[in-house]
N, C-alpha and C positions, 0 to 999 in steps of 0.2 A: 973465028973464036967468039964473035959477039953473040951469035944466036944461042949457043950452049950456055953461055953465062946468063942470059935473060931467062931461059927456061929454068935453070937452077934457082934463080932469084924468086921467080913466081912460086915455085914449089915450096921454097923455104917460108915464104910469107903465108902460104895456105896452111902449112903445118902450125905455124905460130898462131894464126887466127883460130884454128881449130882448138888449140890448147886453151886459148882464152875463153872460147865458148863453153868448154867443159867446166871451167872454173867459175862460171857465172851462177848467181843465186836463182833457183827456179821460181817462176811466177805462179801465184795461186790459180787453180783451175776453176772455171765457172760451171763446169758440167757436174750433174748429180752422180753420186756413187752408184755402183752396181746395185741392182735390185730395188732402186728408188721407187719404181712404180708397182712393186710387189706389195701384197698385203702383209701385215705384220705376222711374224712367227716367233718361235723361241730364239732364233738366231738373227732375224732381220728386223730392222726398224724401218717400216715403209714410210712413204711421204705423208701418209695420213697423220701419224703420230707427230711428225715434225711440224706439220702445218698447224695442228691443234696447239702444240706447245709454243710455236713462234708467232702464230697469227698469219693471216693471208697477206698482210702488207709486204712481207718479205718476198713474196712470189711476184708481186706486181712489176718490179723493176725489169724482170725478164719476160714475163708472160703478158704484160700490159695491164693497165688499170682496170680494163674490163675482162681480163684473163682470157682473151680470145687469141693470144699468140704473142703480141709485142715483138721485141727484138729476137726472141727465141724461135718465133714462128711456130710454136707448139701451143695449141689451145687446150686449156684445161677441159673444155667441153667436148674434146675429142673422145675422152673416156667417160666424163661425167655429163649426163644430160642436163642436169639442173644445178650443178655445183661448180664454182662458188655461187651461192644464192644472190640474186639481184637485189637491188635496193628496195624494190616493191614486193619482195617475196612474201611479206606478212601483211600487205595492205590489200584488202578485198577488191578495191576499185582499180588496182593496178593491173595492167595487162600481163605482168610477170608474176601475178599472185600464185602462190603455191597450190591453191585450190583449183585454179584453172589448169595448171600443169598436171595435177593428179587426174582431173577430168579427162584430159587428152590421153592419158595412159590407161584409162579404164579403172582408175583408182588403185592401180598397182603400187604398192609401197616397197617393192623389192629394192628399188634404187635408193631408198632412204635408209635401209637397214645397215649398210656398212658404217655409217656414222652414228645413227640413232639407236642402233641395236635391233635385234630380231623382234623384240617386243615394242620397239620404237619408244621406249620409256626412259632412255638416257644414253648409256654407253659413252663413247668418246665424243659424241655430238654435244654432250652436256645440256641438251635441250629436249626434255621429254615432250612428245606431242601433246600429252594431256595436261601440260602446264597451261596450254591455251584452250584445248578441246577437252571438255569433260568426258566425252563419249568416243572421240575419234583418235586413232583408228578403232573401228568397231570390233568387238570381240568376235571370235571365230564362229560362234553360234548366233550371231546377231540376226540372221535371216532365217533361222531354223525354229519353227514353231515349238518343237519339243525341247529346245535347249533352255537351260537356266539363264543364258545370256540373251535370249530372244528379245528383240526390241519392244515387242508388245508387253512383255513382263516388266521391262525397264520402265516403259511409259506408265504402266499401272502403279509401280512403286513410287514413281515421281509425281503421282497424283494427276497424271495426264498433262503436266506442265511441259509443253514442247518448245519453250523459248530457247533452250540450248540447241535445238535443231536448226533454228532459223539462220544462223551465220552461214551455214553451208547450203541449206535447202531453200533459203529465201523466206521472207516474212510471210508470204502466202503459201509456202511449202510447195510451190510449183517448179522448183529447180534451183533458183538463185544463180550465182555465178558458176556453180558446178554443174548446172543443168541436170541434176539428179532429182526428179520430182517424186514426191511421196505418192502422187496419184498414178504413177506408172504401175504400182501394185495395188494401191487402195483406190477404189473408184470414188469414194466420197470422204475419205479421211486423210488429213485432219479436217474436221467439220468446220464450216464457216461460222462467223459470229452470229448469224441469224438462223442457224440450223434448227434450233429448238422452238422457234417462234411458230405461232399458229398459222400464219399466212405469209405468202411471198414466194417469188420464183426460186429463191435460194434456200428454202426450208426443206426439212427432211420429208415433209408430206408431198411437196411438189416433186422432189427427187424420186420418191417411191412411185408416185403416180406415173412418172415418165418411164418406169421400169415395170409397169403392171403389178406393182406391189410385191415383187419378188424380194424376199428377205434374206436370200442366201449370203449376200455380201455383209449383211449386218451381223450374222451369226459368228463370223470370224472373231469379233471382239465381244459381242454381247451374249455369246453362248448359244448352244443349239436350241435352247428353249427361249432365248432372248430375255432371260431373267437376270442378266448381269454379266456372266462370263468374266473374262479379264477386263472387260470394259467397265465393270462394277455397276453400270447404269442399267437397271431393268427397264424395259420399255413400259411395263405396266406401272412404273412409279409415276408416270404421267398419264398413261392411257389405262383406264380401269379394265378395259376388255380387249385391248389390242396389244400385240398381234393375236388374232382369233385362233383358238385351238381347233383341232380337227372336228371336234364334236359341236362346235359353236353353231353351225348352220342347221343341222338336221336331226341330231340325236336328242330328241325331246326329253328322254329319261335321264340324260347326263347332267351333271352339275355344271358342265361347261356350256350347255345349250343357252343360246342368247336370250330365250324367253325366261329361263330360270335366273340368269344373271340380272336381267332387267327387273324382274320381280324383287330380287334382293336389294336392288338400288331404288326401289319405290317408283320404278318406271321413269327415272330421271334420265332423259335422253341427251342431256347436254354434252356428254362425252362423245356421243355418236356424231353430232352435227359438225364437229371439226373436220371429219373425213367425208361424211355423206352429205354435207351441206345443211344450211339452216332450214331448208325446206325438205330435206331428206330425199331429194331427187337424184342424188349422185355425188355432188361436190367433187373434191379432189380424187376421191376413190372411184369415181365414175361407176358407182354401184348404188343404185337407188333402192331404198327399202321397199318401194312399191313394186319392184320386180317380182317379189315373192308375196308381199302383203298387199291385198287390194286396197285397204283403207288405213293401214297403220304405218307410221304414227298418225294418230287421230288429230284432226284440226282442233284448235282451241275452243271452238263452238260446237264440238261434236255432240255434247249432251244438251244443248239448248234447242228445244223442240222447234221453235220458229225460225231458227237460223238457216241460211242458205247452205251452210256447210255442216249441218247437223247430221247425225246418223240416219235420221228419218228421211231427209232429202237424199242422202246418199243411197239408201235402200230403194227409194222410189225410182231413182234414176237407173237402178240395176235390177229391176224386176223383183225386188224384195228377196233376193237370194241371200240366205243367212249362212251359207256354207263358209264364207270367209270369216265370219264371227266365231264359228265353232273352233277354228284352228287355235285361237288363243283362249276363248272363254269356255271351251269344253263342249262336248256333244250335248250335255244337259244344261248348258249355260250357267252352271253354278260357279264358274271361276276358271277351270282349266289351268294352264300354265300362267295365265295372267293374274289369277287370284281375285279377279273382279267379277262378281256374280251379276248377271243381267237381271236376275229376279229381284234385286233390291228395288228396281223401279218397275219392272214388268212382273208384278206379283200374281196376276191372274193365272188360271190353269193353263199350262203350256208355255208360260213365260213369254219370250219373244215370239213364240209361234201361236199365241192366242189369236183367234180369228178377228176379234174386234179391234186389235191394234192396227190392222190394215184396212178393214172395211167394216161398216156397221158401227154400232154404239151400244150403250147399255140396253137399248130396246131390242137388240138382236144383231145377228151377223150381217144382215142385208144393209146395203147403203140406203140413205146417206150415213156416213161419208164413204167415198170410194177409195181405191188404193192410192189415188193421187191426192187425197185430202179434199176432194170436191164435195159439196153438199147441195148444189143447185141442180134441179131436174134437167137443165139443158146439157149437163155433162153426160156423156154416153155411159160413164161408169155408174151414174146415179139413176137417171131416167125415172121410170115409173115403178121403181122398186117398192116404195112406200104403199102405192095403190095396190099392187099385186099381193104384197105380203101382209100388210096391216089391214087394209080395207077388204081385200078379197080372201084373205086367209090362205093364200097359196103357200105351199112349202117350197123350199129351195130345190128339192128333188124333182119337182114338177117340171122345171125348166133346165136345171143344171145337173151335171155330174158332180156330185159332192166328193172331194178327195178324202181318202181315209187318213192320210197324213199330210203334213205341211209340204214335204218334199216330193210328193207324188208327181209323176210326169204330167205336164200340162197345167199344173196348179200355179206354181210360182212363176215359172218361165213359160211364156206364151209360145210353146214350141209344137203345138198340135193344132189341126184345123178347127176353126170355130172359137171365137174369143170367149173367155170365161166358161169354156166347156158347155155351151148351150147345146141341148139335145138336138140332133139332126132332124128330129121329128118336126120341129117348128121352122125349119128352113130359115134360120136367122141370118139376116143381111146386116152386117155391122156397118157397111158403108152408108146405108140410108136409114138404119135404125128400124127396120121392119121385119116382121115374121109372118108366115102363113099358118093360120090356125083357125079352127072353127070357133074359137072364143071371140074372134073379131068378125062381127057380121059385116056384110058388104054394104055399108051405109056411108054414102059420100058425105053426109053431114058430120061424121065423126072422124077425128084425127087419130090414126093408129100408129103414128110414128113414136117410137120409144122415148125419145128425149125432147118432144115438142108438147 
């Protein structure tokens, strides 16, 4: 009888305890309601609205002070890559700076939109990005040249003040914390502080020289004609003649021809020396003026007759070839594209081609002087000319082939056999200054050497 009684007693106590449990007051639950993780809709208030209203501090007790899980073992970052934002989120030097986070994502702002809105200018995030960044996030047409929102158009309207770009792109625009360098697209822009200076390894001249003076990259800002474009700055505002136009080199009849332009400038070459060098031998441009012009630009002593660098000395050293002079002074030497007439000084018949300018004097065209300016009889070019012409009354034609024109073959350039075109009849030997002629009797007491 004892066992049945014990069983009944245990059963009665269980029933009684169950009844007590049903009558207890329910404890509040720490779990979130259904749809807590859902985005807001007309019927659901998601956790985003609750967090914005109550603040993140209410989440820390379960999810931890760093929101990586805490007691709940559920990290906010399981769904949110960068939210809640860290303490250094707005500090550029901090490893958790939002700029660095964006750089890692390729500057995708999709993850920002749920709080800051699709345009990132407010929404429930209460913090529009442009409250700190005047330009960022960039407009949709920021990288499109034809767009009204193009960054080039913005920079132009801002007077090319790029200081607002520096927080993200760095003070030198080479990337900054976000590693997004302006030079990834622009080879030379933004320009350095010494870009416009005349000399130096970081100037635009040096930069262009390193690229064989190809101006294609400049045209993106300064326009196809480099006269301003969106860059506003015309290259010719500093360079009177550069960039050179297609007609600059060879089209002599064009207004853009360099000879015509120099004439209009009074032949002031100072603007040329910046690229072609102070001596016009090439400079940064590596293009010497003398590649095309044998003697121009002229030396400062060009018109001083006795100077070693005068035009007289220059012509003597080059066989008195006047062809290079004609390219600027004209075929008639009256000015040509230079506007400078040679006949102002060389006023005799023929101008610079007058015979006595090179040999002879007012007494005639025979030396002295010879073509090198010598007057002494010991000079081969002078020799016994005076005796033969003045004393003996021999004409030039007796010994020489007299040219019909200055430029006749064999006259100026010594390119035919027999110096000074001495007739072969006389068997002239220039090496020893002798000739074979009946005029000279075979008399050992007489010296028949031309220049002795």
